[in-house]
N, C-alpha and C positions, 0 to 999 in steps of 0.2 A: 505493501498499499504506500510506503512511502515512496518510491519513483512516480505512481498520481500523485504525490502529492506536489512532489519537487516541479511536476510540469506544471501542474494547476498554480502553484505558487509563483513558479517562473510569468506565467502570465500576467498575473494581479505586479507583479514588479516593472513588468512593463509595462504595462498600463501608468502606473506612476513614475515611470521614469521617462516617458512620454508624455505626461500630462504635467511635471516639472520643467521638461525643457521648452513647453510651447508656453510658459509663462513669458509676460512680457519685461524684458530688459527696463533698469529707470534707467534717466539721467540725473544723476543728482548735482553733479557740479555745473548745467546746464551748457556744455562746450557741443563744438559741432563735432566732434571727433571722442565720443566718452571712451574709457579706459577699457581693456578687456576686461569681463567678469570672472572670478577666478572659478576653476571648477569646484564645482558643487561635492561633496561628497554626502551621496546619502546612504540612509540607515535601510534596504529593502527589506531587511526581517520580517516574518509574516506579522503584519498586524491582528490584534483578538479577535476583528471583525472577520478578516482572511479566514483564520482557524476555527471559529465559530460556521462560518457559510459549509467547509470542509467537511465538520461534525456534523454538518444537518444534511447531509447527503445520506439516506438511508443504506444499510448495511449491504443489502445483495446487488443497490447500482455500483457502488464505491467500489466493492469486488469487481464485479465487469471495467468497470473503468480502472482500476489499479489493472485488471489481465490485458486491457489495453493497449493502455501507458506501457506495458514493463515489454513490448514490440518495439520498442521503440529507443534509440538512443536519448539521453538530456540534447547531445547537441541537434538534432532532428526534431525533438519537440519546442525544442525555444526556436528554432526557425519558423518550424510551419505555423506556432503562435504568432512571432512575428510576422508568418502572411497572412493569419486571421487578421490579427489587430492593427496594423499598420501597413497590410498590403504591400509588404516586400517579397521578393523574389525567392520559392523555393526551392533548394539546391535540388539535383538529379538524385542525386545517395538519399535527401530525406525524403525524395516523393516515393521511391520504391520501398523504402521503410513503411511509410504513411500508405502505400496500397497495401503492402505482405501486411498491416496490421488489421485493414479491410474496410471495409465503407460505414459498417454497422458500426467499427469502435470509432472512427471518424466522428460520424454524425451525433454518438452519445458525448464525447468529448466535445462536437461545439455547441450541443446541448444544454451542458451545465456551464459550461464558458456564458453562454448567452442569457441562464438564469440570473448570473452574480449580477446583485444589482446595481455594480459599476458598468457594468456593459449593458444592461438591459438597452439602454436608451440607444444603443449601436445594434441594435439585434439585426435587424434587417441588412445592413453590411455585411457583418461577419457571418451571417449566413448566405450572402453573395458571396462574399471572398470562400466561404467553406465550398459551395459548388464549383467556381471557377480555379481553386488550387483542386481541386478532388479531378475535376474534368484531365488538366493538365498532367497531374500525375500519372495519372493511370494511362496517359498518351505518353510518360516518360517511361513508366514500368513496360509497358507493351513493345517499343523499338528497343531492339537489339543496343547494346552499343559497335561505336566505326568502329570498324577494323584499320589498325592503323598505315 
């Protein structure tokens, strides 16, 4: 179950990082060329509300989601979640892992993600990204690698 929790918490961390990065910078000195802001350091450890949400998932669903997430590496879980939330590219290797994980697993993980309160407002966008990612990954997984 730890692997599923890791992937889900990675999604929450990615959302937090994205939200914080989109905050407008202030120009306190009034000059035309503001000094670059120092690189912020964020504590991305799971918040109590994230853990409460994870713990609220019924045990049978948690087991299914954990079994599904164990079929994908953490790196690829992060890559797919990034694709869902930020419409970024999913690597060919991660596409292959996603397709191997299966559509049922993919759909359950997406369903869980859009039920999370912070993602509900973007449910339609996430679901559309999900369909595009699945379709593109299915094509990637179906194509044999090019020979040198």
